[in-house]
Structures are given as structure tokens and as C-alpha cells.
ZAPAKE-430370 format. One record per residue (C-alpha): residue number from 1; x, y, z; residue in three letters. Coordinates in Angstrom, 2 decimals, decimal comma. Layout:
% residues N
+-----+---------+---------+---------+-----+
|   i |       x |       y |       z |  aa |
+-----+---------+---------+---------+-----+
| NUM |       X |       Y |       Z | ALA |
...
+-----+---------+---------+---------+-----+
END
This chain:
% residues 420
+-----+---------+---------+---------+-----+
|   i |       x |       y |       z |  aa |
+-----+---------+---------+---------+-----+
|   1 |  -29,86 |   11,10 |  -49,75 | UNK |
|   2 |  -29,23 |    9,42 |  -46,41 | UNK |
|   3 |  -27,59 |   12,48 |  -44,86 | UNK |
|   4 |  -30,29 |   14,78 |  -46,23 | UNK |
|   5 |  -32,88 |   12,51 |  -44,67 | UNK |
|   6 |  -31,01 |   12,75 |  -41,37 | UNK |
|   7 |  -30,97 |   16,54 |  -41,58 | UNK |
|   8 |  -34,72 |   16,57 |  -42,19 | UNK |
|   9 |  -35,23 |   14,29 |  -39,19 | UNK |
|  10 |  -33,06 |   16,56 |  -37,06 | UNK |
|  11 |  -35,10 |   19,62 |  -37,95 | UNK |
|  12 |  -38,21 |   17,77 |  -36,90 | UNK |
|  13 |  -36,56 |   16,04 |  -33,93 | UNK |
|  14 |  -35,25 |   19,18 |  -32,26 | UNK |
|  15 |  -38,78 |   20,09 |  -31,16 | UNK |
|  16 |  -38,79 |   16,87 |  -29,17 | UNK |
|  17 |  -36,22 |   18,74 |  -27,09 | UNK |
|  18 |  -37,33 |   22,26 |  -27,83 | UNK |
|  19 |  -41,11 |   22,28 |  -28,15 | UNK |
|  20 |  -43,28 |   20,98 |  -30,99 | UNK |
|  21 |  -42,95 |   23,94 |  -33,32 | UNK |
|  22 |  -41,94 |   22,00 |  -36,42 | UNK |
|  23 |  -38,47 |   23,53 |  -36,66 | UNK |
|  24 |  -39,72 |   27,12 |  -36,66 | UNK |
|  25 |  -37,20 |   29,99 |  -36,48 | UNK |
|  26 |  -35,53 |   30,11 |  -33,08 | UNK |
|  27 |  -36,61 |   26,61 |  -32,10 | UNK |
|  28 |  -33,03 |   25,77 |  -31,10 | UNK |
|  29 |  -33,32 |   28,20 |  -28,19 | UNK |
|  30 |  -36,16 |   26,18 |  -26,69 | UNK |
|  31 |  -33,84 |   23,33 |  -25,78 | UNK |
|  32 |  -32,80 |   24,89 |  -22,46 | UNK |
|  33 |  -30,20 |   26,99 |  -20,72 | UNK |
|  34 |  -28,87 |   24,68 |  -17,99 | UNK |
|  35 |  -29,09 |   21,11 |  -16,79 | UNK |
|  36 |  -31,09 |   22,41 |  -13,82 | UNK |
|  37 |  -33,81 |   23,95 |  -16,00 | UNK |
|  38 |  -34,01 |   20,80 |  -18,14 | UNK |
|  39 |  -34,32 |   18,56 |  -15,07 | UNK |
|  40 |  -37,19 |   20,76 |  -13,87 | UNK |
|  41 |  -39,06 |   20,36 |  -17,15 | UNK |
|  42 |  -38,03 |   23,89 |  -18,18 | UNK |
|  43 |  -40,63 |   25,23 |  -15,73 | UNK |
|  44 |  -38,47 |   28,18 |  -14,70 | UNK |
|  45 |  -40,55 |   31,34 |  -15,17 | UNK |
|  46 |  -41,59 |   31,58 |  -11,52 | UNK |
|  47 |  -38,17 |   30,46 |  -10,21 | UNK |
|  48 |  -35,55 |   32,18 |  -12,41 | UNK |
|  49 |  -33,15 |   32,58 |   -9,49 | UNK |
|  50 |  -29,85 |   31,86 |  -11,22 | UNK |
|  51 |  -27,80 |   33,09 |  -14,14 | UNK |
|  52 |  -29,77 |   31,00 |  -16,66 | UNK |
|  53 |  -32,76 |   33,34 |  -16,24 | UNK |
|  54 |  -31,87 |   35,03 |  -19,55 | UNK |
|  55 |  -34,20 |   32,82 |  -21,54 | UNK |
|  56 |  -36,96 |   32,00 |  -19,04 | UNK |
|  57 |  -37,55 |   35,32 |  -17,33 | UNK |
|  58 |  -34,99 |   38,16 |  -17,46 | UNK |
|  59 |  -36,56 |   39,72 |  -14,33 | UNK |
|  60 |  -34,97 |   36,86 |  -12,38 | UNK |
|  61 |  -31,58 |   38,55 |  -12,69 | UNK |
|  62 |  -32,74 |   41,02 |  -10,04 | UNK |
|  63 |  -32,44 |   38,14 |   -7,54 | UNK |
|  64 |  -28,78 |   37,44 |   -8,19 | UNK |
|  65 |  -26,62 |   37,98 |   -5,09 | UNK |
|  66 |  -23,19 |   37,31 |   -6,57 | UNK |
|  67 |  -21,49 |   37,22 |   -9,93 | UNK |
|  68 |  -22,46 |   33,92 |  -11,61 | UNK |
|  69 |  -21,03 |   32,18 |  -14,66 | UNK |
|  70 |  -22,87 |   29,17 |  -16,10 | UNK |
|  71 |  -21,96 |   27,00 |  -19,06 | UNK |
|  72 |  -23,81 |   24,05 |  -20,61 | UNK |
|  73 |  -23,10 |   21,61 |  -23,45 | UNK |
|  74 |  -25,14 |   18,81 |  -25,00 | UNK |
|  75 |  -24,86 |   16,40 |  -27,91 | UNK |
|  76 |  -28,15 |   15,77 |  -29,68 | UNK |
|  77 |  -28,17 |   13,58 |  -32,81 | UNK |
|  78 |  -25,75 |   12,97 |  -35,67 | UNK |
|  79 |  -23,00 |   15,28 |  -34,37 | UNK |
|  80 |  -25,43 |   18,08 |  -33,60 | UNK |
|  81 |  -23,94 |   20,13 |  -30,76 | UNK |
|  82 |  -25,70 |   22,67 |  -28,55 | UNK |
|  83 |  -24,03 |   24,98 |  -26,04 | UNK |
|  84 |  -25,15 |   27,86 |  -23,85 | UNK |
|  85 |  -23,38 |   30,29 |  -21,51 | UNK |
|  86 |  -24,47 |   33,17 |  -19,32 | UNK |
|  87 |  -22,72 |   35,64 |  -17,02 | UNK |
|  88 |  -24,74 |   37,50 |  -14,39 | UNK |
|  89 |  -23,38 |   40,73 |  -12,88 | UNK |
|  90 |  -25,42 |   42,16 |   -9,98 | UNK |
|  91 |  -24,63 |   45,61 |   -8,57 | UNK |
|  92 |  -25,65 |   47,31 |   -5,34 | UNK |
|  93 |  -27,21 |   50,44 |   -6,85 | UNK |
|  94 |  -27,61 |   49,93 |  -10,59 | UNK |
|  95 |  -29,56 |   46,69 |  -10,83 | UNK |
|  96 |  -28,26 |   43,51 |  -12,45 | UNK |
|  97 |  -26,69 |   43,00 |  -15,86 | UNK |
|  98 |  -26,12 |   39,79 |  -17,79 | UNK |
|  99 |  -24,55 |   38,47 |  -20,97 | UNK |
| 100 |  -25,76 |   35,22 |  -22,54 | UNK |
| 101 |  -25,15 |   33,27 |  -25,70 | UNK |
| 102 |  -26,11 |   30,01 |  -27,42 | UNK |
| 103 |  -24,85 |   28,13 |  -30,46 | UNK |
| 104 |  -26,06 |   25,03 |  -32,29 | UNK |
| 105 |  -24,16 |   23,31 |  -35,09 | UNK |
| 106 |  -25,36 |   20,32 |  -37,08 | UNK |
| 107 |  -22,04 |   19,24 |  -38,55 | UNK |
| 108 |  -21,58 |   18,45 |  -42,26 | UNK |
| 109 |  -24,22 |   17,07 |  -44,63 | UNK |
| 110 |  -24,05 |   15,87 |  -48,23 | UNK |
| 111 |  -25,75 |   17,99 |  -50,84 | UNK |
| 112 |  -28,41 |   16,28 |  -52,95 | UNK |
| 113 |  -31,24 |   17,07 |  -55,32 | UNK |
| 114 |  -34,43 |   15,10 |  -55,81 | UNK |
| 115 |  -32,72 |   13,26 |  -58,65 | UNK |
| 116 |  -29,07 |   12,79 |  -57,69 | UNK |
| 117 |  -26,44 |   13,08 |  -54,97 | UNK |
| 118 |  -23,80 |   15,78 |  -55,32 | UNK |
| 119 |  -20,19 |   15,51 |  -54,27 | UNK |
| 120 |  -20,51 |   18,50 |  -51,95 | UNK |
| 121 |  -21,25 |   19,11 |  -48,28 | UNK |
| 122 |  -22,88 |   21,89 |  -46,28 | UNK |
| 123 |  -23,63 |   22,70 |  -42,65 | UNK |
| 124 |  -26,37 |   24,37 |  -40,66 | UNK |
| 125 |  -25,85 |   26,50 |  -37,54 | UNK |
| 126 |  -27,74 |   28,99 |  -35,40 | UNK |
| 127 |  -26,49 |   31,50 |  -32,87 | UNK |
| 128 |  -27,83 |   33,82 |  -30,17 | UNK |
| 129 |  -26,33 |   36,62 |  -28,09 | UNK |
| 130 |  -28,22 |   38,60 |  -25,46 | UNK |
| 131 |  -27,70 |   41,55 |  -23,13 | UNK |
| 132 |  -30,06 |   41,63 |  -20,14 | UNK |
| 133 |  -30,91 |   44,11 |  -17,42 | UNK |
| 134 |  -33,12 |   43,66 |  -14,34 | UNK |
| 135 |  -34,04 |   45,77 |  -11,34 | UNK |
| 136 |  -35,94 |   45,03 |   -8,12 | UNK |
| 137 |  -38,47 |   47,31 |   -6,40 | UNK |
| 138 |  -39,34 |   45,71 |   -3,09 | UNK |
| 139 |  -40,99 |   42,36 |   -3,79 | UNK |
| 140 |  -41,39 |   43,23 |   -7,48 | UNK |
| 141 |  -38,77 |   42,99 |  -10,20 | UNK |
| 142 |  -38,71 |   43,61 |  -13,93 | UNK |
| 143 |  -36,21 |   42,74 |  -16,62 | UNK |
| 144 |  -35,55 |   42,84 |  -20,34 | UNK |
| 145 |  -33,20 |   41,15 |  -22,81 | UNK |
| 146 |  -32,04 |   42,64 |  -26,09 | UNK |
| 147 |  -30,81 |   39,86 |  -28,36 | UNK |
| 148 |  -29,36 |   39,15 |  -31,76 | UNK |
| 149 |  -29,90 |   35,86 |  -33,60 | UNK |
| 150 |  -28,22 |   34,42 |  -36,66 | UNK |
| 151 |  -28,82 |   31,42 |  -38,87 | UNK |
| 152 |  -26,66 |   29,81 |  -41,56 | UNK |
| 153 |  -27,82 |   27,06 |  -43,91 | UNK |
| 154 |  -25,40 |   26,12 |  -46,68 | UNK |
| 155 |  -24,62 |   29,36 |  -48,54 | UNK |
| 156 |  -27,58 |   31,27 |  -47,13 | UNK |
| 157 |  -27,32 |   33,30 |  -43,93 | UNK |
| 158 |  -29,31 |   35,89 |  -42,07 | UNK |
| 159 |  -29,61 |   37,72 |  -38,79 | UNK |
| 160 |  -31,94 |   39,93 |  -36,82 | UNK |
| 161 |  -32,59 |   41,58 |  -33,45 | UNK |
| 162 |  -35,33 |   41,05 |  -30,88 | UNK |
| 163 |  -36,33 |   41,62 |  -27,26 | UNK |
| 164 |  -37,81 |   39,68 |  -24,32 | UNK |
| 165 |  -39,61 |   41,13 |  -21,29 | UNK |
| 166 |  -40,23 |   39,72 |  -17,82 | UNK |
| 167 |  -41,84 |   40,40 |  -14,43 | UNK |
| 168 |  -41,27 |   38,72 |  -11,08 | UNK |
| 169 |  -43,26 |   38,98 |   -7,83 | UNK |
| 170 |  -42,61 |   37,44 |   -4,41 | UNK |
| 171 |  -45,76 |   38,17 |   -2,33 | UNK |
| 172 |  -44,66 |   35,77 |    0,42 | UNK |
| 173 |  -41,55 |   33,78 |    1,21 | UNK |
| 174 |  -43,40 |   30,58 |    0,23 | UNK |
| 175 |  -44,60 |   31,65 |   -3,22 | UNK |
| 176 |  -43,19 |   33,43 |   -6,27 | UNK |
| 177 |  -44,81 |   34,34 |   -9,58 | UNK |
| 178 |  -43,28 |   35,11 |  -12,95 | UNK |
| 179 |  -44,57 |   36,47 |  -16,26 | UNK |
| 180 |  -42,48 |   36,62 |  -19,43 | UNK |
| 181 |  -43,08 |   37,59 |  -23,05 | UNK |
| 182 |  -40,47 |   36,09 |  -25,33 | UNK |
| 183 |  -39,95 |   37,78 |  -28,67 | UNK |
| 184 |  -42,03 |   40,76 |  -27,60 | UNK |
| 185 |  -39,97 |   42,37 |  -30,33 | UNK |
| 186 |  -39,81 |   39,42 |  -32,70 | UNK |
| 187 |  -36,64 |   38,78 |  -34,74 | UNK |
| 188 |  -37,16 |   38,31 |  -38,47 | UNK |
| 189 |  -34,55 |   36,30 |  -40,39 | UNK |
| 190 |  -34,44 |   36,28 |  -44,19 | UNK |
| 191 |  -32,46 |   33,42 |  -45,73 | UNK |
| 192 |  -34,05 |   33,56 |  -49,15 | UNK |
| 193 |  -36,82 |   35,80 |  -50,40 | UNK |
| 194 |  -39,37 |   35,08 |  -47,67 | UNK |
| 195 |  -38,50 |   36,27 |  -44,15 | UNK |
| 196 |  -39,10 |   33,98 |  -41,17 | UNK |
| 197 |  -40,49 |   35,67 |  -38,05 | UNK |
| 198 |  -39,91 |   34,23 |  -34,59 | UNK |
| 199 |  -43,13 |   33,22 |  -32,83 | UNK |
| 200 |  -44,12 |   35,13 |  -29,70 | UNK |
| 201 |  -44,33 |   33,08 |  -26,53 | UNK |
| 202 |  -46,15 |   33,97 |  -23,31 | UNK |
| 203 |  -45,03 |   32,29 |  -20,10 | UNK |
| 204 |  -46,79 |   32,35 |  -16,73 | UNK |
| 205 |  -45,15 |   30,49 |  -13,87 | UNK |
| 206 |  -45,53 |   29,96 |  -10,14 | UNK |
| 207 |  -43,24 |   28,34 |   -7,59 | UNK |
| 208 |  -43,88 |   27,16 |   -4,05 | UNK |
| 209 |  -40,98 |   27,21 |   -1,61 | UNK |
| 210 |  -40,83 |   25,10 |    1,53 | UNK |
| 211 |  -38,33 |   24,31 |    4,31 | UNK |
| 212 |  -36,36 |   27,53 |    3,90 | UNK |
| 213 |  -36,11 |   27,18 |    0,11 | UNK |
| 214 |  -34,81 |   23,62 |    0,30 | UNK |
| 215 |  -37,89 |   22,19 |   -1,45 | UNK |
| 216 |  -39,43 |   23,90 |   -4,50 | UNK |
| 217 |  -42,39 |   22,94 |   -6,68 | UNK |
| 218 |  -42,69 |   24,91 |   -9,91 | UNK |
| 219 |  -45,27 |   25,05 |  -12,72 | UNK |
| 220 |  -45,31 |   26,91 |  -16,05 | UNK |
| 221 |  -48,09 |   27,51 |  -18,54 | UNK |
| 222 |  -46,61 |   28,32 |  -21,96 | UNK |
| 223 |  -48,46 |   29,54 |  -25,06 | UNK |
| 224 |  -46,60 |   30,00 |  -28,32 | UNK |
| 225 |  -48,24 |   31,33 |  -31,46 | UNK |
| 226 |  -49,74 |   28,56 |  -33,62 | UNK |
| 227 |  -49,03 |   25,97 |  -30,92 | UNK |
| 228 |  -51,01 |   24,22 |  -28,21 | UNK |
| 229 |  -50,81 |   25,33 |  -24,60 | UNK |
| 230 |  -47,86 |   23,63 |  -22,90 | UNK |
| 231 |  -47,99 |   22,72 |  -19,20 | UNK |
| 232 |  -44,64 |   22,13 |  -17,50 | UNK |
| 233 |  -43,84 |   21,25 |  -13,91 | UNK |
| 234 |  -40,87 |   20,33 |  -11,78 | UNK |
| 235 |  -39,67 |   19,72 |   -8,24 | UNK |
| 236 |  -36,32 |   20,30 |   -6,57 | UNK |
| 237 |  -35,17 |   19,11 |   -3,15 | UNK |
| 238 |  -31,84 |   19,98 |   -1,54 | UNK |
| 239 |  -31,04 |   17,02 |    0,69 | UNK |
| 240 |  -28,34 |   19,15 |    2,28 | UNK |
| 241 |  -26,32 |   22,16 |    1,22 | UNK |
| 242 |  -24,19 |   20,05 |   -1,13 | UNK |
| 243 |  -26,65 |   17,74 |   -2,94 | UNK |
| 244 |  -30,04 |   18,11 |   -4,65 | UNK |
| 245 |  -32,39 |   15,88 |   -6,66 | UNK |
| 246 |  -34,86 |   17,05 |   -9,33 | UNK |
| 247 |  -37,81 |   15,81 |  -11,37 | UNK |
| 248 |  -39,74 |   17,42 |  -14,23 | UNK |
| 249 |  -42,36 |   16,79 |  -16,90 | UNK |
| 250 |  -43,45 |   18,54 |  -20,11 | UNK |
| 251 |  -46,95 |   17,68 |  -21,34 | UNK |
| 252 |  -46,55 |   18,76 |  -24,98 | UNK |
| 253 |  -43,25 |   16,97 |  -25,46 | UNK |
| 254 |  -44,41 |   14,09 |  -23,25 | UNK |
| 255 |  -40,93 |   14,28 |  -21,81 | UNK |
| 256 |  -39,93 |   13,11 |  -18,35 | UNK |
| 257 |  -36,72 |   14,46 |  -16,90 | UNK |
| 258 |  -34,65 |   13,79 |  -13,81 | UNK |
| 259 |  -31,47 |   15,32 |  -12,48 | UNK |
| 260 |  -29,16 |   16,11 |   -9,62 | UNK |
| 261 |  -26,85 |   18,85 |   -8,41 | UNK |
| 262 |  -23,56 |   18,79 |   -6,54 | UNK |
| 263 |  -22,33 |   21,94 |   -4,82 | UNK |
| 264 |  -18,92 |   22,55 |   -3,31 | UNK |
| 265 |  -18,15 |   26,00 |   -1,93 | UNK |
| 266 |  -18,64 |   28,38 |   -4,90 | UNK |
| 267 |  -18,90 |   25,62 |   -7,53 | UNK |
| 268 |  -22,01 |   23,77 |   -8,66 | UNK |
| 269 |  -22,37 |   20,95 |  -11,20 | UNK |
| 270 |  -25,84 |   20,06 |  -12,52 | UNK |
| 271 |  -26,90 |   16,93 |  -14,40 | UNK |
| 272 |  -30,10 |   16,19 |  -16,33 | UNK |
| 273 |  -31,37 |   13,00 |  -17,95 | UNK |
| 274 |  -34,13 |   13,52 |  -20,52 | UNK |
| 275 |  -36,44 |   10,70 |  -21,66 | UNK |
| 276 |  -38,38 |   11,40 |  -24,87 | UNK |
| 277 |  -39,82 |    9,64 |  -27,92 | UNK |
| 278 |  -36,50 |    9,73 |  -29,78 | UNK |
| 279 |  -34,52 |    8,16 |  -26,95 | UNK |
| 280 |  -32,66 |    9,88 |  -24,14 | UNK |
| 281 |  -30,24 |   12,77 |  -23,67 | UNK |
| 282 |  -27,64 |   13,47 |  -20,98 | UNK |
| 283 |  -26,79 |   17,09 |  -20,18 | UNK |
| 284 |  -24,17 |   18,63 |  -17,90 | UNK |
| 285 |  -23,75 |   22,24 |  -16,85 | UNK |
| 286 |  -21,45 |   23,98 |  -14,40 | UNK |
| 287 |  -21,78 |   27,20 |  -12,41 | UNK |
| 288 |  -19,22 |   29,19 |  -10,49 | UNK |
| 289 |  -20,18 |   32,00 |   -8,11 | UNK |
| 290 |  -17,91 |   34,77 |   -6,91 | UNK |
| 291 |  -18,58 |   36,11 |   -3,41 | UNK |
| 292 |  -21,04 |   34,84 |   -0,77 | UNK |
| 293 |  -23,03 |   32,18 |   -2,66 | UNK |
| 294 |  -25,81 |   31,55 |   -0,13 | UNK |
| 295 |  -27,05 |   35,06 |    0,73 | UNK |
| 296 |  -25,43 |   34,87 |    4,18 | UNK |
| 297 |  -22,31 |   33,18 |    5,55 | UNK |
| 298 |  -20,65 |   32,61 |    8,92 | UNK |
| 299 |  -16,89 |   32,75 |    9,40 | UNK |
| 300 |  -15,66 |   31,55 |   12,80 | UNK |
| 301 |  -12,21 |   32,01 |   14,31 | UNK |
| 302 |  -12,17 |   28,58 |   16,00 | UNK |
| 303 |  -14,07 |   25,31 |   16,02 | UNK |
| 304 |  -13,62 |   24,48 |   19,71 | UNK |
| 305 |  -13,18 |   26,56 |   22,84 | UNK |
| 306 |  -13,34 |   26,45 |   26,62 | UNK |
| 307 |  -15,61 |   29,05 |   28,30 | UNK |
| 308 |  -13,66 |   28,70 |   31,56 | UNK |
| 309 |  -10,23 |   28,67 |   29,94 | UNK |
| 310 |   -8,05 |   31,28 |   28,31 | UNK |
| 311 |   -9,83 |   30,80 |   24,93 | UNK |
| 312 |  -13,23 |   31,51 |   26,42 | UNK |
| 313 |  -14,95 |   33,08 |   23,37 | UNK |
| 314 |  -15,69 |   32,03 |   19,80 | UNK |
| 315 |  -16,18 |   34,86 |   17,30 | UNK |
| 316 |  -18,42 |   34,62 |   14,23 | UNK |
| 317 |  -18,14 |   37,01 |   11,31 | UNK |
| 318 |  -21,50 |   37,49 |    9,54 | UNK |
| 319 |  -21,37 |   38,33 |    5,82 | UNK |
| 320 |  -24,50 |   39,00 |    3,75 | UNK |
| 321 |  -25,05 |   39,27 |    0,00 | UNK |
| 322 |  -28,62 |   40,07 |   -1,07 | UNK |
| 323 |  -30,20 |   42,32 |   -3,64 | UNK |
| 324 |  -32,19 |   45,03 |   -1,90 | UNK |
| 325 |  -32,14 |   45,14 |    1,89 | UNK |
| 326 |  -32,27 |   42,75 |    4,84 | UNK |
| 327 |  -35,50 |   43,11 |    6,80 | UNK |
| 328 |  -34,59 |   41,03 |    9,85 | UNK |
| 329 |  -32,15 |   38,40 |   11,08 | UNK |
| 330 |  -31,92 |   35,63 |   13,66 | UNK |
| 331 |  -29,04 |   33,63 |   15,12 | UNK |
| 332 |  -29,75 |   30,34 |   16,91 | UNK |
| 333 |  -27,47 |   28,03 |   18,90 | UNK |
| 334 |  -28,67 |   24,47 |   19,56 | UNK |
| 335 |  -27,11 |   21,54 |   21,39 | UNK |
| 336 |  -26,50 |   18,08 |   19,91 | UNK |
| 337 |  -30,11 |   17,08 |   20,67 | UNK |
| 338 |  -31,53 |   20,09 |   18,85 | UNK |
| 339 |  -32,54 |   21,97 |   22,00 | UNK |
| 340 |  -32,40 |   25,74 |   21,63 | UNK |
| 341 |  -29,97 |   27,28 |   24,12 | UNK |
| 342 |  -29,37 |   30,78 |   22,75 | UNK |
| 343 |  -31,25 |   33,16 |   20,41 | UNK |
| 344 |  -30,20 |   36,59 |   19,18 | UNK |
| 345 |  -32,29 |   38,49 |   16,63 | UNK |
| 346 |  -33,06 |   41,94 |   15,34 | UNK |
| 347 |  -34,39 |   44,10 |   12,52 | UNK |
| 348 |  -32,36 |   45,25 |    9,55 | UNK |
| 349 |  -28,91 |   43,89 |    8,75 | UNK |
| 350 |  -27,16 |   41,64 |   11,29 | UNK |
| 351 |  -24,00 |   42,81 |   13,07 | UNK |
| 352 |  -20,75 |   42,10 |   11,28 | UNK |
| 353 |  -19,52 |   40,04 |   14,24 | UNK |
| 354 |  -21,07 |   37,99 |   17,03 | UNK |
| 355 |  -19,13 |   36,66 |   20,02 | UNK |
| 356 |  -20,33 |   33,70 |   22,12 | UNK |
| 357 |  -18,89 |   32,89 |   25,54 | UNK |
| 358 |  -20,67 |   29,55 |   25,91 | UNK |
| 359 |  -23,67 |   30,95 |   27,79 | UNK |
| 360 |  -27,37 |   30,22 |   27,33 | UNK |
| 361 |  -30,17 |   32,80 |   27,33 | UNK |
| 362 |  -30,09 |   32,92 |   31,16 | UNK |
| 363 |  -26,35 |   33,59 |   31,26 | UNK |
| 364 |  -25,42 |   30,12 |   32,49 | UNK |
| 365 |  -22,52 |   28,17 |   31,01 | UNK |
| 366 |  -23,79 |   25,44 |   28,68 | UNK |
| 367 |  -22,77 |   21,79 |   29,18 | UNK |
| 368 |  -19,80 |   20,45 |   27,25 | UNK |
| 369 |  -20,49 |   19,05 |   23,78 | UNK |
| 370 |  -21,16 |   19,94 |   20,14 | UNK |
| 371 |  -23,34 |   22,91 |   19,21 | UNK |
| 372 |  -24,90 |   24,00 |   15,93 | UNK |
| 373 |  -25,03 |   27,70 |   15,04 | UNK |
| 374 |  -27,46 |   28,92 |   12,37 | UNK |
| 375 |  -27,85 |   32,48 |   11,10 | UNK |
| 376 |  -30,92 |   33,37 |    9,02 | UNK |
| 377 |  -31,86 |   36,54 |    7,19 | UNK |
| 378 |  -35,08 |   37,63 |    5,50 | UNK |
| 379 |  -34,66 |   39,95 |    2,51 | UNK |
| 380 |  -37,20 |   42,42 |    1,13 | UNK |
| 381 |  -38,10 |   39,96 |   -1,66 | UNK |
| 382 |  -39,51 |   37,65 |    1,01 | UNK |
| 383 |  -36,74 |   35,06 |    0,75 | UNK |
| 384 |  -35,03 |   33,44 |    3,71 | UNK |
| 385 |  -31,31 |   32,65 |    3,52 | UNK |
| 386 |  -29,49 |   30,71 |    6,18 | UNK |
| 387 |  -26,09 |   29,25 |    6,93 | UNK |
| 388 |  -24,98 |   26,64 |    9,47 | UNK |
| 389 |  -21,76 |   26,29 |   11,43 | UNK |
| 390 |  -20,69 |   24,09 |   14,33 | UNK |
| 391 |  -18,58 |   24,60 |   17,42 | UNK |
| 392 |  -17,46 |   22,34 |   20,26 | UNK |
| 393 |  -17,36 |   23,28 |   23,92 | UNK |
| 394 |  -14,53 |   21,33 |   25,54 | UNK |
| 395 |  -15,23 |   19,31 |   28,66 | UNK |
| 396 |  -13,03 |   19,57 |   31,75 | UNK |
| 397 |  -11,75 |   16,06 |   31,15 | UNK |
| 398 |  -10,74 |   16,94 |   27,63 | UNK |
| 399 |   -8,97 |   20,19 |   28,42 | UNK |
| 400 |   -5,19 |   20,24 |   28,41 | UNK |
| 401 |   -3,94 |   21,46 |   31,76 | UNK |
| 402 |   -0,56 |   22,99 |   32,33 | UNK |
| 403 |    1,18 |   21,96 |   35,62 | UNK |
| 404 |    1,05 |   24,60 |   38,28 | UNK |
| 405 |    4,14 |   25,18 |   40,46 | UNK |
| 406 |    3,55 |   26,64 |   43,90 | UNK |
| 407 |    6,50 |   28,13 |   45,78 | UNK |
| 408 |    6,30 |   28,64 |   49,58 | UNK |
| 409 |    8,50 |   30,86 |   51,65 | UNK |
| 410 |    9,05 |   30,81 |   55,42 | UNK |
| 411 |   10,11 |   28,22 |   58,02 | UNK |
| 412 |    8,36 |   25,18 |   59,40 | UNK |
| 413 |    7,74 |   24,46 |   63,12 | UNK |
| 414 |   10,48 |   21,78 |   63,10 | UNK |
| 415 |   13,01 |   24,27 |   61,79 | UNK |
| 416 |   12,01 |   26,71 |   64,45 | UNK |
| 417 |   12,45 |   24,07 |   67,23 | UNK |
| 418 |   15,89 |   23,13 |   65,84 | UNK |
| 419 |   16,99 |   26,70 |   65,99 | UNK |
| 420 |   16,02 |   26,76 |   69,65 | UNK |
+-----+---------+---------+---------+-----+
END
């Protein structure tokens, strides 16, 4: 009876992670799709800017710039394992596609009746697989997910199909809004004689973006059939391009969450720590991106140069990767004190290459020292993407000089007098 009691507790405990729905059909999907979403309190409807958008708002896939692959794993209680993966595939002309899947397994449990224990075991598992599509139209985007779900309990099993819908709007670069209807076409699983229908869930979310998307505050209002309104909120701050901290809270679960992210080139590792009434949970997820991961990137042919020497130019290749079009761009060069010395900007896409000869806006050679180069682009969704690089202008004292040999021809005055 002990293991049966544990199974009963698990079915009731999962909502502590996945929403207080009493173990209703599909409750395992409410746990989360990435450590990032969990650290933000699962307030992702108005953000939905990565490959984990499959569950929160499929319209978010329209914002993907590169191919993204995300995987997450978590251990809940008593050998219960939960895993999720998603693969986002954006295209230039055909919108964005995505594949996603989730699986939860409870392990083995002893069979028992109300009167005796049986020398048998059984397991419980649930699975999900989804195919998503999203497309952007200016600052608007829409998306949909067709999904199949399965459930197995002991000798009983069942499966069904469903659909989710989503909208996304970016009226200004500092604000984004999302609307999603989960189970708009509700799956219906029949394990015994009575079918279980997945509850419909309406999500409305907003996100505020500051400091060129480095700081984000997000809030979701969630209403699921036969449940109270759930208010979720989170905050994310990228200290620099490689490290971020996060905080989130869910009012219905009364769950506080924290987390962090570490990014290196095209790789990103996210961590979440969840504090709830049943204890705490640690979650890790990893993401790999193929292509330009930041919307825009600079590639330079050298890190130091001498404007008055033979290597008098530094060349920057500018690569962009955005859905839709680039509305305008700007390239700034600042000295070590942050003073602006050179600005180049324009409408539409930036040039593929920019060459700098160490001159300021007035055409004068800049002093020797370290300089920071930043390129920024604004896309038609209202988002700003930027990338930083650095270059050093060598001082005369630091330059390596080759000896110069001067040869003279002719005769001196003394030689001429000797000849006389």
C-alpha cells in the first residue's frame, strides 16, 4: 500500500509543479518546457522568443532567427522523470516550423487492492508530440501547434489529437503582447469507459523590454477551465552577453523560482531552482543555435592596426539573421572613455562590410588606444539587436619599426680636394 500511496501523492503533487488541476488529463505538460521558462514563473506568453515557445505561444516561433535545439530534463519525486525537447526551424520565405515532444514516467509501483497487496508492479507514463508552424506579418505573428498525446496506466492506454493557437504583437520595441489558446481543439483520452477531455486554457501575456532587450519583465494571466485565475510574473537581466539572472513567481502554486543562464558562442545552458510546498526542484536545460545567434554579428579581420602604417585599415564583416526585414542600422565607434568618435547609419539592411581607417567623423586620425565597435539593427518586429567588438589603434611607441638603410652616391668635398 505504501507505493500506491506514493503514486496517489504524485498525482496530486504534480500540480504543485504544473498548476493546481488535481491531476487532470495533460497536467504533466504544465510543468514547463525549459529551465528559462521555469525560472521566469512560466510567464512566457508575451515573450516566447526561443524554441520552447511550442507550449506557451506557438506564434513565438515566428521570431526565431536561427535553427534552435533545446532539451530539458528533471527528476520530480520517487523516480518520476520528466523530459522535453524542441527543434525550431525558421525559413526566409515559408515561415517557421518546429517539432516538440515531452515524456513523463513514474517508474514502477506495486499493485494493491483495498484489502491486500499483490505481487505485481505497474507503471504510469504520459507522452506528447507536436508539430508547430508560425508566420510573421510586420509586427504581428500567428502560430498553431497540432499535437498528439498518449497516456498509459498499468494495462490501460489511450491517445488523442489536439491543437493550440497563438498570436503575438510587438507594437513598440519596449513592449510585446501574446495571446494563446491551449487545447483549442481539446484532446480526449479514453483509458476505461469514460473519456477524459483536456481542459482549455487561455493565456494573455505582456513583456516589457529595456536596455536593448537586456532586461525583461514579463507577466501572464492564465485561466484554465474549472480553475482559479493564475497570475504569473518573472524578470530576466543579462549582466553581459554571457550571463543572465532570473526571478519568477506563480500565485496559484505559491511558487518562487530563481535561475541563471550561461551562454558561450552558439551554446546556452539554463538553470532553475523551484521552491514550493513539497520542497524544491533543480532543473537544467541546454540550447544550441546554428547560425548567427544574436540577430547581428561582426567579424573583423584584425584586432589591432596602425592607421599610419602598412596595415592602416580594419575591416568588419556584418552578418544579420532576422525574421522579416531590417528597417535601419547604426554602427558606433567609441574610445576607452565611452566618447563617440564615429557614427555610420542608414535605412534597410547594413552593408556586408565596413572598413575603418582610424578616422573620426571629421576625418582626423583618432588617438592611440582601445576602441569599442557596436553595430545595431532594428527589425520590422520592433526589436533591436546589437553586437560589440573591440579594436586597438597602435601608438607610435608601440609600433615595430624596420631599420631604414639610406645609400648615398657621389663624392665629398675632401675627396674632390685630394684629387686636385
